[in-house]
DRENDO-1510 file (C-alpha; in Angstrom, 1 decimal, always signed):
<recs>
REC; n; res; u; v; w
REC; 1; MET; +80.1; +112.5; +106.3 .
REC; 2; SER; +77.4; +109.9; +106.4 .
REC; 3; TRP; +75.8; +108.7; +103.1 .
REC; 4; LEU; +72.4; +109.3; +104.8 .
REC; 5; TRP; +72.6; +113.1; +104.1 .
REC; 6; SER; +75.1; +113.2; +101.2 .
REC; 7; ASP; +73.5; +114.7; +98.1 .
REC; 8; THR; +76.4; +113.8; +95.7 .
REC; 9; LYS; +77.5; +110.4; +94.3 .
REC; 10; THR; +81.2; +109.8; +94.5 .
REC; 11; ASN; +83.1; +108.4; +91.5 .
REC; 12; TYR; +85.1; +105.9; +93.4 .
REC; 13; PRO; +87.1; +104.4; +90.4 .
REC; 14; ALA; +88.2; +107.9; +89.6 .
REC; 15; ARG; +89.2; +108.6; +93.1 .
REC; 16; LEU; +91.3; +105.3; +93.2 .
REC; 17; ARG; +93.0; +106.3; +90.0 .
REC; 18; GLU; +93.9; +109.6; +91.5 .
REC; 19; LEU; +95.4; +107.9; +94.5 .
REC; 20; LEU; +97.6; +105.6; +92.4 .
REC; 21; GLN; +100.5; +107.9; +91.8 .
REC; 22; PRO; +103.5; +106.8; +89.7 .
REC; 23; GLY; +106.5; +105.9; +91.9 .
REC; 24; LYS; +104.4; +105.7; +95.1 .
REC; 25; ALA; +102.9; +102.6; +96.9 .
REC; 26; LEU; +99.4; +103.1; +98.1 .
REC; 27; MET; +98.8; +101.2; +101.4 .
REC; 28; VAL; +95.3; +99.7; +101.4 .
REC; 29; PRO; +94.2; +97.9; +104.6 .
REC; 30; GLY; +91.6; +95.2; +104.7 .
REC; 31; ALA; +88.2; +96.0; +106.2 .
REC; 32; HIS; +86.0; +93.0; +106.9 .
REC; 33; ASP; +83.1; +95.1; +108.0 .
REC; 34; PRO; +82.0; +98.8; +108.0 .
REC; 35; LEU; +83.3; +99.5; +111.5 .
REC; 36; ALA; +86.7; +98.3; +110.6 .
REC; 37; GLY; +86.5; +100.5; +107.5 .
REC; 38; LEU; +85.6; +103.5; +109.6 .
REC; 39; LEU; +88.5; +102.9; +112.0 .
REC; 40; ALA; +90.9; +102.6; +109.0 .
REC; 41; LYS; +89.6; +105.9; +107.7 .
REC; 42; ARG; +90.0; +107.5; +111.1 .
REC; 43; ALA; +93.7; +106.3; +111.0 .
REC; 44; GLY; +94.1; +108.2; +107.7 .
REC; 45; PHE; +93.9; +105.5; +105.0 .
REC; 46; GLU; +92.3; +106.7; +101.8 .
REC; 47; ALA; +91.2; +103.4; +100.3 .
REC; 48; LEU; +90.1; +100.0; +101.6 .
REC; 49; TYR; +90.2; +96.3; +100.6 .
REC; 50; LEU; +87.5; +93.7; +101.1 .
REC; 51; SER; +89.0; +90.2; +101.3 .
REC; 52; GLY; +87.1; +87.1; +100.5 .
REC; 53; ALA; +89.1; +85.2; +103.1 .
REC; 54; ALA; +88.4; +87.8; +105.8 .
REC; 55; LEU; +84.7; +88.0; +104.9 .
REC; 56; SER; +84.3; +84.2; +104.8 .
REC; 57; ALA; +86.0; +83.9; +108.2 .
REC; 58; SER; +83.8; +86.6; +109.7 .
REC; 59; LYS; +80.9; +84.4; +108.8 .
REC; 60; GLY; +82.4; +81.2; +110.2 .
REC; 61; PHE; +83.5; +79.7; +106.8 .
REC; 62; PRO; +87.0; +78.9; +105.4 .
REC; 63; ASP; +88.2; +80.6; +102.2 .
REC; 64; LEU; +87.1; +77.7; +99.9 .
REC; 65; GLY; +84.7; +79.4; +97.6 .
REC; 66; VAL; +81.6; +79.0; +99.8 .
REC; 67; LEU; +80.9; +82.8; +100.1 .
REC; 68; THR; +77.9; +83.8; +98.0 .
REC; 69; MET; +77.7; +86.8; +95.7 .
REC; 70; ASP; +75.0; +88.3; +97.7 .
REC; 71; GLU; +77.1; +88.2; +100.9 .
REC; 72; LEU; +79.9; +89.9; +99.1 .
REC; 73; LEU; +77.7; +92.6; +97.6 .
REC; 74; THR; +75.9; +93.3; +100.9 .
REC; 75; THR; +79.2; +93.8; +102.8 .
REC; 76; ALA; +80.8; +95.8; +100.0 .
REC; 77; ARG; +77.8; +98.1; +99.8 .
REC; 78; ALA; +77.8; +98.6; +103.6 .
REC; 79; ILE; +81.5; +99.4; +103.7 .
REC; 80; ILE; +81.3; +102.0; +100.9 .
REC; 81; ARG; +78.2; +103.6; +102.4 .
REC; 82; ALA; +79.8; +103.9; +105.9 .
REC; 83; THR; +83.2; +105.1; +104.8 .
REC; 84; ASP; +82.8; +107.0; +101.5 .
REC; 85; LEU; +86.2; +105.5; +100.5 .
REC; 86; PRO; +87.3; +103.7; +97.3 .
REC; 87; LEU; +86.9; +99.9; +97.9 .
REC; 88; ILE; +88.9; +97.2; +96.1 .
REC; 89; VAL; +86.9; +93.9; +96.2 .
REC; 90; ASP; +88.1; +90.4; +96.1 .
REC; 91; GLY; +86.0; +88.7; +93.4 .
REC; 92; ASP; +87.6; +85.3; +93.8 .
REC; 93; THR; +87.1; +83.4; +90.5 .
REC; 94; GLY; +84.2; +85.5; +89.5 .
REC; 95; TYR; +81.4; +83.4; +91.1 .
REC; 96; GLY; +80.7; +81.3; +88.0 .
REC; 97; GLU; +81.0; +81.6; +84.2 .
REC; 98; ALA; +80.9; +84.7; +81.9 .
REC; 99; LEU; +77.4; +85.8; +82.7 .
REC; 100; ASN; +78.0; +85.5; +86.5 .
REC; 101; ILE; +81.1; +87.6; +86.1 .
REC; 102; LEU; +79.2; +90.2; +84.1 .
REC; 103; ARG; +76.6; +90.4; +86.9 .
REC; 104; LEU; +79.2; +90.5; +89.7 .
REC; 105; VAL; +81.0; +93.4; +88.1 .
REC; 106; ARG; +77.8; +95.4; +87.2 .
REC; 107; GLU; +76.4; +94.8; +90.8 .
REC; 108; LEU; +79.7; +95.9; +92.4 .
REC; 109; GLU; +80.0; +99.0; +90.2 .
REC; 110; GLU; +76.4; +100.0; +91.1 .
REC; 111; ALA; +77.3; +99.5; +94.7 .
REC; 112; GLY; +80.2; +101.9; +94.3 .
REC; 113; ALA; +83.2; +99.6; +94.2 .
REC; 114; ALA; +86.3; +101.1; +92.8 .
REC; 115; ALA; +88.0; +97.9; +91.6 .
REC; 116; ILE; +87.7; +94.1; +91.6 .
REC; 117; HIS; +90.3; +91.4; +91.2 .
REC; 118; ILE; +89.6; +88.1; +89.7 .
REC; 119; GLU; +92.0; +85.1; +89.9 .
REC; 120; ASP; +93.0; +82.2; +87.7 .
REC; 121; GLN; +92.3; +79.4; +90.1 .
REC; 122; GLU; +89.9; +76.6; +89.6 .
REC; 123; MET; +86.8; +76.2; +91.8 .
REC; 124; PRO; +86.7; +75.5; +94.6 .
REC; 125; LYS; +89.5; +78.1; +95.1 .
REC; 126; ARG; +91.9; +78.1; +98.0 .
REC; 127; CYS; +93.7; +80.8; +100.0 .
REC; 128; GLY; +96.5; +82.1; +97.9 .
REC; 129; HIS; +99.2; +81.2; +100.4 .
REC; 130; LEU; +98.1; +77.5; +100.9 .
REC; 131; GLU; +99.1; +74.4; +98.9 .
REC; 132; GLY; +96.8; +72.4; +96.8 .
REC; 133; LYS; +95.7; +75.1; +94.4 .
REC; 134; HIS; +94.8; +74.3; +90.7 .
REC; 135; LEU; +94.9; +76.8; +87.9 .
REC; 136; VAL; +92.6; +77.2; +84.9 .
REC; 137; PRO; +94.2; +77.5; +81.4 .
REC; 138; VAL; +95.3; +81.0; +80.4 .
REC; 139; ASP; +92.6; +81.2; +77.8 .
REC; 140; GLU; +89.9; +80.6; +80.4 .
REC; 141; MET; +91.3; +83.3; +82.6 .
REC; 142; VAL; +91.5; +85.7; +79.7 .
REC; 143; SER; +87.8; +84.9; +79.0 .
REC; 144; ARG; +87.0; +85.8; +82.7 .
REC; 145; LEU; +88.8; +89.1; +82.2 .
REC; 146; ARG; +87.0; +89.9; +78.9 .
REC; 147; ALA; +83.7; +89.4; +80.7 .
REC; 148; ALA; +84.8; +91.7; +83.5 .
REC; 149; LEU; +86.1; +94.3; +81.1 .
REC; 150; HIS; +82.9; +94.2; +79.0 .
REC; 151; ALA; +80.8; +94.7; +82.1 .
REC; 152; ARG; +82.7; +97.5; +83.7 .
REC; 153; ARG; +82.0; +101.1; +83.0 .
REC; 154; GLU; +84.7; +102.8; +85.0 .
REC; 155; MET; +85.6; +100.2; +87.7 .
REC; 156; MET; +89.2; +99.0; +87.6 .
REC; 157; ILE; +89.8; +95.4; +86.7 .
REC; 158; ILE; +92.7; +93.6; +88.5 .
REC; 159; ALA; +94.0; +90.3; +87.3 .
REC; 160; ARG; +95.4; +88.0; +90.0 .
REC; 161; THR; +97.6; +85.0; +89.2 .
REC; 162; ASP; +98.3; +82.2; +91.7 .
REC; 163; ALA; +100.8; +80.5; +89.4 .
REC; 164; ARG; +103.8; +81.1; +91.6 .
REC; 165; GLY; +102.7; +78.5; +94.1 .
REC; 166; VAL; +101.6; +76.0; +91.5 .
REC; 167; THR; +103.6; +76.1; +88.3 .
REC; 168; GLY; +106.4; +78.5; +89.2 .
REC; 169; MET; +107.7; +82.0; +88.5 .
REC; 170; ASP; +108.1; +81.6; +84.8 .
REC; 171; ASP; +104.5; +80.7; +84.3 .
REC; 172; ALA; +103.4; +83.5; +86.8 .
REC; 173; ILE; +105.2; +86.0; +84.6 .
REC; 174; ALA; +103.9; +84.6; +81.4 .
REC; 175; ARG; +100.3; +84.7; +82.8 .
REC; 176; GLY; +100.8; +88.2; +84.0 .
REC; 177; GLN; +101.9; +89.3; +80.5 .
REC; 178; ALA; +98.9; +87.6; +79.0 .
REC; 179; TYR; +96.5; +89.2; +81.4 .
REC; 180; ALA; +98.0; +92.6; +80.8 .
REC; 181; ALA; +97.6; +92.1; +77.1 .
REC; 182; ALA; +94.0; +91.2; +77.6 .
REC; 183; GLY; +93.4; +94.6; +79.1 .
REC; 184; ALA; +93.6; +94.2; +82.9 .
REC; 185; ASP; +94.3; +97.6; +84.6 .
REC; 186; ILE; +96.6; +96.1; +87.3 .
REC; 187; ILE; +98.3; +92.7; +87.6 .
REC; 188; PHE; +98.4; +91.0; +91.0 .
REC; 189; PRO; +101.0; +88.2; +91.5 .
REC; 190; GLU; +99.9; +86.2; +94.5 .
REC; 191; GLY; +102.2; +84.4; +96.9 .
REC; 192; LEU; +105.6; +85.7; +95.7 .
REC; 193; GLN; +108.3; +84.5; +98.2 .
REC; 194; SER; +111.1; +87.1; +98.1 .
REC; 195; ALA; +112.0; +90.6; +97.2 .
REC; 196; ALA; +113.9; +89.2; +94.3 .
REC; 197; GLU; +110.8; +87.6; +92.9 .
REC; 198; PHE; +108.8; +90.8; +93.2 .
REC; 199; ALA; +111.7; +92.6; +91.4 .
REC; 200; ALA; +111.7; +89.9; +88.6 .
REC; 201; PHE; +108.0; +90.2; +88.1 .
REC; 202; ARG; +108.2; +94.0; +88.0 .
REC; 203; GLN; +111.0; +93.8; +85.4 .
REC; 204; ALA; +108.9; +91.5; +83.2 .
REC; 205; ILE; +105.5; +93.3; +83.4 .
REC; 206; ALA; +104.9; +96.9; +82.2 .
REC; 207; SER; +101.5; +97.2; +83.8 .
REC; 208; PRO; +100.8; +98.6; +87.3 .
REC; 209; LEU; +101.2; +96.0; +89.9 .
REC; 210; MET; +99.6; +95.1; +93.2 .
REC; 211; ALA; +101.2; +93.2; +96.1 .
REC; 212; ASN; +99.6; +91.3; +99.0 .
REC; 213; MET; +101.4; +91.8; +102.3 .
REC; 214; THR; +99.4; +89.2; +104.3 .
REC; 215; GLU; +100.5; +87.9; +107.7 .
REC; 216; PHE; +101.6; +84.3; +108.3 .
REC; 217; GLY; +102.0; +83.6; +104.5 .
REC; 218; LYS; +104.7; +82.9; +102.0 .
REC; 219; THR; +105.6; +86.5; +101.4 .
REC; 220; PRO; +108.3; +88.0; +103.6 .
REC; 221; TYR; +107.4; +91.1; +105.7 .
REC; 222; LEU; +108.3; +93.9; +103.4 .
REC; 223; THR; +107.6; +97.6; +104.2 .
REC; 224; ARG; +105.7; +100.1; +102.2 .
REC; 225; ALA; +109.0; +101.7; +101.3 .
REC; 226; GLU; +110.4; +98.4; +100.0 .
REC; 227; PHE; +107.4; +97.7; +97.9 .
REC; 228; GLN; +107.6; +101.2; +96.5 .
REC; 229; THR; +111.3; +100.7; +95.6 .
REC; 230; LEU; +110.4; +97.4; +93.9 .
REC; 231; GLY; +107.8; +99.2; +91.8 .
REC; 232; TYR; +104.5; +98.1; +93.2 .
REC; 233; GLY; +101.9; +100.9; +93.3 .
REC; 234; LEU; +99.3; +99.1; +95.4 .
REC; 235; VAL; +99.8; +97.1; +98.6 .
REC; 236; ILE; +97.0; +95.3; +100.4 .
REC; 237; TYR; +96.8; +94.0; +104.0 .
REC; 238; PRO; +93.8; +91.8; +103.5 .
REC; 239; VAL; +93.1; +90.0; +106.7 .
REC; 240; SER; +94.9; +92.2; +109.3 .
REC; 241; SER; +91.8; +93.8; +110.7 .
REC; 242; LEU; +90.0; +90.5; +111.2 .
REC; 243; ARG; +93.0; +88.9; +112.9 .
REC; 244; LEU; +93.5; +91.8; +115.2 .
REC; 245; ALA; +89.8; +91.9; +116.1 .
REC; 246; ALA; +89.5; +88.2; +116.5 .
REC; 247; LYS; +92.5; +88.0; +118.9 .
REC; 248; ALA; +91.2; +90.8; +121.0 .
REC; 249; VAL; +87.8; +89.2; +121.2 .
REC; 250; GLU; +89.3; +85.8; +122.1 .
REC; 251; ILE; +91.3; +87.4; +124.9 .
REC; 252; GLY; +88.2; +89.2; +126.2 .
REC; 253; TYR; +86.1; +86.1; +126.3 .
REC; 254; GLU; +88.8; +84.2; +128.1 .
REC; 255; THR; +89.2; +87.0; +130.6 .
REC; 256; LEU; +85.5; +87.2; +131.2 .
REC; 257; ARG; +85.3; +83.4; +131.7 .
REC; 258; ASP; +88.3; +83.3; +134.1 .
REC; 259; ALA; +88.0; +86.6; +136.0 .
REC; 260; GLY; +84.2; +87.1; +135.9 .
REC; 261; THR; +84.7; +90.7; +134.9 .
REC; 262; LEU; +86.2; +92.7; +132.0 .
REC; 263; GLU; +87.2; +95.7; +134.1 .
REC; 264; GLY; +90.9; +94.9; +133.6 .
REC; 265; LEU; +90.5; +95.2; +129.9 .
REC; 266; LEU; +88.9; +98.6; +129.8 .
REC; 267; PRO; +92.1; +100.3; +128.5 .
REC; 268; GLN; +92.0; +97.9; +125.5 .
REC; 269; MET; +88.4; +98.9; +124.6 .
REC; 270; LEU; +87.1; +101.9; +122.7 .
REC; 271; THR; +85.2; +104.0; +125.2 .
REC; 272; ARG; +81.6; +104.8; +124.6 .
REC; 273; GLN; +82.6; +108.3; +123.5 .
REC; 274; GLU; +85.3; +107.0; +121.1 .
REC; 275; LEU; +82.9; +104.6; +119.5 .
REC; 276; TYR; +80.2; +107.3; +119.1 .
REC; 277; GLU; +82.8; +109.5; +117.4 .
REC; 278; VAL; +83.7; +106.8; +114.9 .
REC; 279; ILE; +80.1; +106.2; +113.9 .
REC; 280; GLU; +79.2; +109.9; +114.1 .
REC; 281; TYR; +76.4; +109.4; +116.6 .
REC; 282; LYS; +76.0; +113.1; +117.4 .
REC; 283; ALA; +75.9; +114.1; +113.7 .
REC; 284; HIS; +73.1; +111.5; +113.0 .
REC; 285; GLU; +71.2; +112.7; +116.1 .
REC; 286; ALA; +71.5; +116.3; +115.0 .
REC; 287; MET; +70.3; +115.4; +111.5 .
REC; 288; ALA; +67.2; +113.6; +113.0 .
REC; 289; ARG; +66.4; +116.7; +115.0 .
REC; 290; ASP; +66.8; +119.1; +112.0 .
REC; 291; LEU; +64.4; +116.9; +110.0 .
REC; 292; GLN; +61.8; +116.9; +112.7 .
REC; 293; LYS; +61.9; +120.7; +112.8 .
REC; 294; THR; +61.3; +121.0; +109.1 .
REC; 295; SER; +58.6; +118.4; +108.9 .
</recs>
């Protein structure tokens, strides 16, 4: 139901906690915009993820820390309003120092975000599956987490470590333990490179864990069942919706250029009726009529 006529405010952090059941892996697809979120909801997913990499790419920028807090907040707010689903937000390095992190967490919680993850990279950060990353000291990352935990009311705080691709598994595990001790709700080891590494991290960390099943990265393609067996309660697919959409648009533009028509691609498009169903066109129209009658 559209937020336009909802008279209740959903507690999204509580809903996300309910979805995180012991022994089960929650699949959370990325949604780079509200329409992608609505399509994910239509497919039956119960929570969404907003990737900084996907959002940056959708605006024509690489994932190098050039996204602004306002851009992130505007998109997060729009996805939550459109879908009424718990949204996990990529907070990168926190958009600055302690006060910036405080504001980011408060703003996202007011927008309705269910969770945020903050990472231990230096600025400018890089995609978690690329080389050339640099880490901040553990104490600095713990300070970031303390700021986030101080600011949050109910929103879940996820601590991401990029140490596996920089200083190795031992440091990734040690950092995960330190971040758990600092109070993070969930630990997110980025860029693990085998099922054995996921298992080793699980064995060493008692906290709930999140995994990133991104395409074309360093992590092998594991299924939900495999992640569940490995003990990961949350699995994100951060850039999938953007990659699928971008490839379809690329093919469409090339077809239009070469053939002079898109008629041959009609089976690959949402029909007008299907699109209207996704965005609840008739329900919005009916609400407008009802309001006019009572005015």
